[in-house]
KEPA-622309 format. One record per atom (N, C-alpha, C): x negated, y negated, z negated. Coordinates in steps of 0.1 Angstrom, whole numbers, plus 2048, in hexadecimal, padded with zeros to 3 digits. Each point is the difference from the previous one (the first is absolute). Layout:
// KEPA-622309
XYZ
...
//
This chain:
// KEPA-622309
C62C653F5
8027F77F6
8037F2808
80A7F77F7
8007F3807
7FF7F77F2
7FA7F5804
7FD7F87F4
8077F2803
8067FA7F7
8077F37FE
7F87F77F8
7FE7F3805
7FB7F77F8
80A7F47FF
8007F97F5
80A7F57FE
7F97F67F9
7FF7F2805
7FA7F87F9
80C7F57FC
7FF7FD7F3
80A7F97FA
7FC7F37FA
8067F5801
7FE7F37F9
80C7FF7F7
7FE7FF7F3
80B7FD7F7
8037F1800
80C7FD7FE
8057F37FE
7F87FC7F2
7FC7F57FF
7FB7FB7F2
8098027F6
7FB8067F4
8048057F5
80780D800
80080780C
80780D800
7F580B801
7F38007FD
7F7809801
80380B7F5
8017FD7F5
80680C7F7
809807804
80C7FB805
80B807804
7FD80880C
7F87FC80A
7FB80880A
7F880D7FD
7F77FE7F5
7FA80B7FB
80980A7FB
80A7FB7F5
8098087FB
80980880A
8057F980A
80B806809
7F680B809
7F57FE804
7F7809807
7FB80C7F8
7FF7FE7F2
7FD8097F6
80C80A7FF
80A7FB801
80E8097FF
80280780E
7FD7FA809
80080680F
7F680D7FF
7F57FB7FC
7F580B801
80680D7F7
8057FE7F6
80480D7F9
807809807
80A7FA808
809809808
7F880680E
7F97F6806
7F880480C
7F78097FE
7F78007F3
7F580B800
80880E7FD
80C8007FF
80680D7FF
80580680C
8027F880B
80580680D
7F6809807
80580D803
7FB809806
7F57FC80A
8027F5808
7F77FC80C
7F77F77FD
8007F97F5
7F87F67FA
7F18057FC
7F67F9807
7F28047FC
7FB7F57F6
8037F4803
7FC7F57F6
8077F4803
8007F97F3
8097F57FF
7F87F57F6
7F97F7805
7F67FA7F6
8037F0803
8027F97F6
8027F1802
7F27F97FC
7FD7F7805
7F27F97FE
8037F07FE
7F97F97F8
8037F3800
7F17F8802
8037F5809
7F27F8804
7FA7FA7F2
7F4800800
7FA7F97F4
7FF7F1804
7FE7FC80C
7FF7F3803
80D7F9801
80B805806
80F7FD800
8088087F8
8037FD7F3
80A8087F8
80C802805
8067F9809
80C800805
80180980D
7F4807802
7FF80980D
7FE80C7FB
809809806
7FE8107FE
7FE80780D
7FA80D7FD
7FF80880A
80580D7FE
809805806
80680F7FC
7FB80880B
7FB80C7FB
7FA80B80A
80980B7FE
804808809
80880B802
7FD80A80A
80080D7FC
7FD80A809
80B80C7FF
80680380C
80980B801
7FD80B809
80480A7FF
7FB80E806
8037FE811
80E7F8801
8047FF80D
80C7F5802
8067FF80B
80B7F7802
80D8037F9
80280D7FE
80A8057F9
8007FA7F1
7F38027FA
8017FB7F3
8007F27FE
7FD7F780C
8017F37FD
80F7FD801
80880780A
80E7FD801
8088047F3
7FC80D7FA
8068037F4
7FD7F57F4
7F67FB800
7FA7F57F5
80A7F5803
8017F980E
8087F5801
80F8027FE
80580F801
80E8037FE
8038017F0
7F68017F9
8038037F2
8087F47F9
8098027F9
8087F67F8
7F57F67F7
7F88057FB
7F77F77F8
7F77F8809
80180280E
7F87F7809
8097F4803
80C802801
80A7F5802
7FE7F67F3
8028067F5
8027FA7F2
7F17F97FE
7F5806800
7F57FA7FB
7F87F780B
80280580D
7F97F780C
8087F6806
80C804804
8077F8808
8097F67F6
8058067F4
8077F67F9
7F87F87F4
7F68067FB
7F87F97F6
7F37FB805
7F8806807
7F37FC804
8017F680B
80580280A
8007F680C
8037F17FC
80B7FD7F7
8047F47FD
7F57F97F6
7F78087F9
7F67FA7FA
7F47FC807
7FE80380D
7F57FD809
8017F380A
7F57FB802
7FF7F4807
7FD80580F
7F880C801
7FE80780D
7FE80E7FD
80180780C
800812800
7FB80280D
7F5806802
7FB80480C
7FD80F7FF
807809805
7FE80E800
7FA80580D
7F8809800
7F980780B
80080E7FF
7FF80880A
80080F801
7F3803808
7F88097F9
7F4807807
80380E7FF
7F680480A
7FD810801
7F28007FF
7F980B7F9
7F48027FF
7F980580C
7F47FB805
7F980580A
7F680C800
7FA7FF7F3
7F680A7FD
8048097F3
//
């Protein structure tokens, strides 16, 4: 299993659009054969800050996810322009 976390900070006034865009992305991603989890969280203390947690079976599943046409549409073209910052990290479980 491979885990991806991404911390997003929305540009002021774009919070609702970030939620809607990730919501549309999640509909597709959760249907992918190698996706195990795709869950967006919002900071209680900082409402412009979001945390996305994803789990995939393997690297091939991540590559298929990133190659999907809806990844380009929702992440690269729609989501990223709404963000002030984006910090993705990849993890592997130890236990």
